[in-house]
C-alpha positions in Angstrom: 22.5 -4.4 -10.4 24.8 -1.7 -9.2 25.4 -1.2 -5.5 25.2 2.1 -3.7 25.5 3.4 -0.1 22.0 4.8 0.5 23.4 7.3 3.1 25.1 9.1 0.3 24.0 12.5 -0.8 21.4 12.7 -3.6 23.9 14.9 -5.3 25.8 11.8 -6.2 22.9 10.5 -8.4 23.1 11.5 -12.1 19.8 12.4 -13.8 19.5 13.3 -17.4 20.9 16.8 -18.0 17.4 18.0 -19.1 16.0 17.3 -15.5 19.1 17.6 -13.3 18.7 21.2 -12.1 15.0 20.9 -11.5 15.2 17.7 -9.6 18.1 18.9 -7.4 16.3 22.2 -6.7 13.3 20.2 -5.5 15.5 18.0 -3.3 16.9 21.1 -1.6 13.4 22.7 -1.1 12.1 19.5 0.5 15.2 18.7 2.5 15.9 15.5 0.7 19.5 15.1 1.4 20.3 11.4 1.1 19.3 8.6 -1.2 17.5 7.0 1.8 15.5 10.2 2.2 14.5 10.1 -1.4 13.5 6.5 -1.3 11.2 7.1 1.6 9.2 9.7 -0.4 6.1 8.1 -2.1 5.9 8.9 -5.8 2.3 10.0 -5.3 3.6 12.8 -3.0 6.3 13.9 -5.4 3.7 14.3 -8.1 2.0 17.0 -6.0 5.2 19.0 -5.7 5.1 22.2 -7.9 7.4 21.8 -10.9 7.9 18.1 -10.4 6.3 16.7 -13.6 5.8 13.1 -14.6 8.9 13.1 -16.7 11.1 14.2 -13.7 9.6 11.5 -11.6 10.2 8.9 -14.3 13.8 10.0 -14.4 14.2 9.6 -10.6 12.5 6.2 -10.8 14.9 5.1 -13.6 18.0 6.2 -11.6 16.8 4.4 -8.5 16.0 1.3 -10.4 19.6 0.9 -11.4 20.3 0.2 -7.7 17.2 -1.9 -7.1 15.6 1.0 -5.2 12.2 2.7 -5.6 10.2 5.6 -4.3 8.1 4.9 -1.3 10.2 2.0 0.0 11.1 1.4 3.6 14.9 1.5 3.9 15.5 1.9 7.6 17.3 -1.4 8.1 18.2 -2.0 4.5 21.6 -1.5 2.9 22.7 -1.7 -0.6 26.4 -1.0 0.0 29.2 -2.0 -2.3 30.8 -5.3 -1.3 
């Protein structure tokens, strides 16, 4: 499992080129700036966002899973920082 600083910008995450622009645009629209912000969004809420399809959400979930993170998790006191 890779480690990541969840206070980093979501811009540091790499999504498949097919979804990158759409996902990053939605992050800007909803003021999702950090990985922590993203993790706190429940997947069921992202599904309701216009232009955020199931494939885009699956791509986000796949990227987060690399770091043992997921949508809708509480990360207030949690860190996954590099050792």
